[in-house]
Structure formats: C-alpha cells, structure tokens
C-alpha positions in Angstrom: 0.2 0.2 0.3 2.8 2.5 0.7 4.8 1.4 -2.2 1.5 2.4 -4.0 1.2 5.8 -2.2 5.1 6.6 -3.0 4.2 6.1 -6.6 1.3 7.7 -7.0 2.8 11.0 -5.0 6.4 10.7 -7.1 3.8 10.5 -10.3 1.9 13.5 -8.9 5.0 16.0 -8.1 6.3 15.2 -11.1 3.3 16.3 -13.0 3.0 19.5 -11.1 6.9 20.3 -11.8 5.6 19.8 -15.1 3.3 22.4 -14.8 5.6 24.7 -13.1 8.1 24.7 -16.0 5.3 25.2 -18.6 4.2 28.3 -16.7 8.0 29.6 -16.7 8.7 29.1 -20.2 5.1 30.8 -21.2 5.9 33.5 -18.9 9.0 34.4 -20.9 7.8 33.6 -24.2 4.3 36.1 -24.1 3.9 37.6 -20.5 2.1 35.7 -17.4 -1.3 38.0 -17.5 -1.4 36.1 -21.3 -1.0 32.7 -20.3 -4.1 30.4 -20.4 -4.6 27.1 -18.5 -4.8 25.5 -22.1 -1.4 27.2 -23.0 -0.3 25.6 -19.9 -1.7 22.0 -20.3 -0.7 22.0 -24.1 2.7 23.1 -23.4 3.2 20.2 -20.3 1.2 17.7 -23.0 -1.4 17.3 -20.2 -5.0 17.3 -20.4 -7.1 20.1 -18.6 -8.5 17.3 -16.2 -5.1 16.6 -15.2 -4.5 20.0 -14.3 -7.8 20.4 -12.2 -7.0 17.3 -10.6 -4.0 19.4 -9.0 -5.1 23.6 -9.1 -8.1 25.1 -9.5 -6.4 28.0 -11.8 -3.4 29.3 -13.0 -3.3 31.7 -10.1 -3.1 28.9 -7.9 -0.3 27.0 -9.9 1.7 30.2 -9.9 1.3 30.6 -5.8 2.5 27.5 -5.7 5.2 27.5 -8.3 6.3 31.0 -6.1 6.0 29.8 -3.0 8.1 26.3 -3.4 11.3 28.1 -4.9 11.2 31.2 -2.5 10.6 28.2 0.8 13.3 26.2 -1.2 15.7 29.8 -1.1 15.1 29.8 2.5 16.3 25.9 3.0 19.7 26.6 1.0 21.3 29.3 3.1 21.9 26.8 6.0 23.4 24.3 4.9 27.0 25.3 5.0 26.5 26.3 8.9 26.3 24.6 12.0 23.8 26.1 14.4 25.3 28.1 17.3 28.5 28.4 15.5 30.2 32.1 15.3 31.5 32.4 11.5 33.9 35.6 11.1 33.6 37.2 7.9 37.5 36.7 7.0 36.8 32.9 7.1 33.8 32.8 4.5 34.3 31.2 1.2 32.3 30.1 -1.8 30.8 27.0 0.0 29.2 29.7 2.3 26.7 31.2 0.3 25.1 28.0 -1.0 22.0 30.4 -1.7 23.6 31.4 -4.5 24.4 28.2 -5.8 20.6 27.3 -5.2 19.5 30.6 -7.6 22.0 29.5 -10.2 20.5 25.9 -10.4 17.3 27.2 -10.3 18.5 30.4 -12.7 15.8 29.5 -15.2 13.0 30.5 -12.5 14.7 33.2 -11.1 15.7 34.8 -14.6 11.7 36.1 -14.0 12.4 38.6 -12.3 13.9 39.7 -15.7 10.1 40.4 -16.8 7.6 43.1 -16.5 4.9 40.7 -16.8 5.8 38.0 -14.8 4.9 36.2 -11.8 2.7 38.3 -9.2 4.4 38.8 -6.5 8.1 37.5 -7.5 9.6 41.4 -7.6 8.5 42.0 -4.3 8.7 38.3 -2.1 11.8 37.5 -3.5 13.8 40.5 -1.7 11.4 39.9 1.4 12.4 36.4 1.8 16.1 37.6 1.6 14.9 40.3 4.6 13.6 37.3 6.5 16.6 35.1 6.1 18.9 37.8 7.8 16.1 38.5 10.5 15.3 34.6 11.4 18.7 32.7 10.7 21.8 34.8 11.2 22.9 37.3 14.3 25.6 39.9 13.2 28.2 41.5 14.7 29.1 44.7 13.1 32.8 45.6 12.6 34.5 46.7 16.1 31.4 45.7 17.4 30.0 49.2 16.5 26.1 49.9 17.4 23.6 50.6 15.5 19.9 49.5 15.2 20.1 46.3 14.0 16.6 46.1 11.8 18.2 48.4 9.9 21.3 47.1 9.9 19.6 43.9 8.3 17.6 45.5 5.9 20.2 47.8 4.5 22.4 44.8 4.2 19.4 42.3 2.5 18.1 44.5 -0.2 21.9 45.2 -1.0 22.6 41.6 -1.2 19.4 41.3 -3.5 20.3 44.3 -5.5 23.9 42.7 -6.5 21.5 39.0 -6.9 19.7 41.0 -9.1 22.0 42.7 -11.5 24.2 39.4 -11.8 20.6 37.6 -12.9 19.7 40.6 -15.1 23.4 40.4 -16.7 22.6 37.1 -17.4 25.0 35.4 -14.5 27.9 36.4 -16.8 30.0 36.4 -13.6 31.0 33.0 -12.4 29.4 31.9 -9.1 32.9 32.2 -7.6 33.6 35.4 -8.9 30.4 36.7 -7.7 30.5 35.2 -4.7 34.3 36.3 -4.1 32.9 40.2 -4.5 29.9 39.5 -1.9 32.4 38.3 0.4 34.9 41.5 0.0 31.5 43.7 0.5 30.7 42.0 3.2 34.0 42.1 5.4 33.6 46.3 5.1 30.6 46.3 7.5 30.0 42.6 9.2 32.6 41.1 11.4 31.0 37.6 12.7 27.3 35.8 11.8 26.0 33.2 14.1 23.4 31.0 12.3 21.0 30.7 14.3 19.3 27.4 12.3 15.5 27.2 11.2 13.6 24.2 11.3 12.3 23.7 8.0 11.0 19.9 7.9 7.4 21.1 9.2 
C-alpha cells in the first residue's frame, strides 16, 4: 500500500513540476497575464482534467511555484552552517553562500525577475524572503562591534545583497558563481565582523 502511495505521490509531484516549468517558459514567451490554462496543458502535454486535479486555476499554480521556490531559497541558506556556531567573515568562502548556488541551479526560474509581466509577487517577495532569512536565521556582529539599529542594519544588508543578485541575474549570470560570491564576501567584510547561524527547522 505504501509503495503504491509513494508511486502515486512521485507521479503527482512530477506532474506538478511539469506544469510549473510550462508556466515559467510561457511567461518568458508571452507574459503571465496572457497565459491560459490551455496554454499550460498544451505546453506540458497534459489534458485539462489532469491540471484541475492539482490546481483550481492558473493563479493557484503560480502561487505554488513562487512559494515552493522561495521556501527552497530559505532552506538552502543554512546548509553550510552549524546552528549556534560563529563564523568570522574573514573565513567566509564560496560554500558559505549556498544561496547563490541555489539561485544559479534554479536560474530558469529566477530569470523571471527580468520580465515586467511576470509571476505575481515575485519582485516583492524575493527580496522580502532574503530579509526574512537575515532576520530569522542570523545574528550579525558589526565591525569593531559598533552599535547600530540591527533592524535597519539587516534591511540595509539584505536589500543590498538582493540588488547585487538582481544585477547578476539581469546580466545573464556572466560572472561565475565563484567570482560573484568573492565580490559579495569582499563587501561583507567591510561592515560585518562575524555571523552566527541560529538555524531554522524546515521539516515542518
């Protein structure tokens, strides 16, 4: 019984992934608001009844796509870190920025920020997710432990990082991941002395 359920679940997940990929490609091709359910199922080579097993409409599919990708972004951040450990920015290296690897691996999705008629909420919720990561997953120590408003500091840092990511994506990922990460590390060292990863449970 469990084997049958697992097989069904795997098949359902695969179908949903195909529908999400179809939506991504169609947004790039013709813009989100022009895309119809018929376009999506034709592109993914499914029928409409299969689509409606999984989603009520295009809006629900779009929301599922956005939420799943941004949750993946949140979960990717902590992989290089041990909860409770302090990392000095002088010791940061490429694996410390697993978030960049996640974005590059899923660049087909993140390229959607280059389009005006794109996935609803992407342009606001992507940077908001980075701020959420900074607020919930890290404690920062400033250079020379200079006292600052930490809420402002995290906003300043998160939106600055997002700006760099946005530029990297819009330039077609011309810089290698390693080169881009090194530039970010060099900038990070100018205002952050250390960071502590608090850890977040993504299993729920």
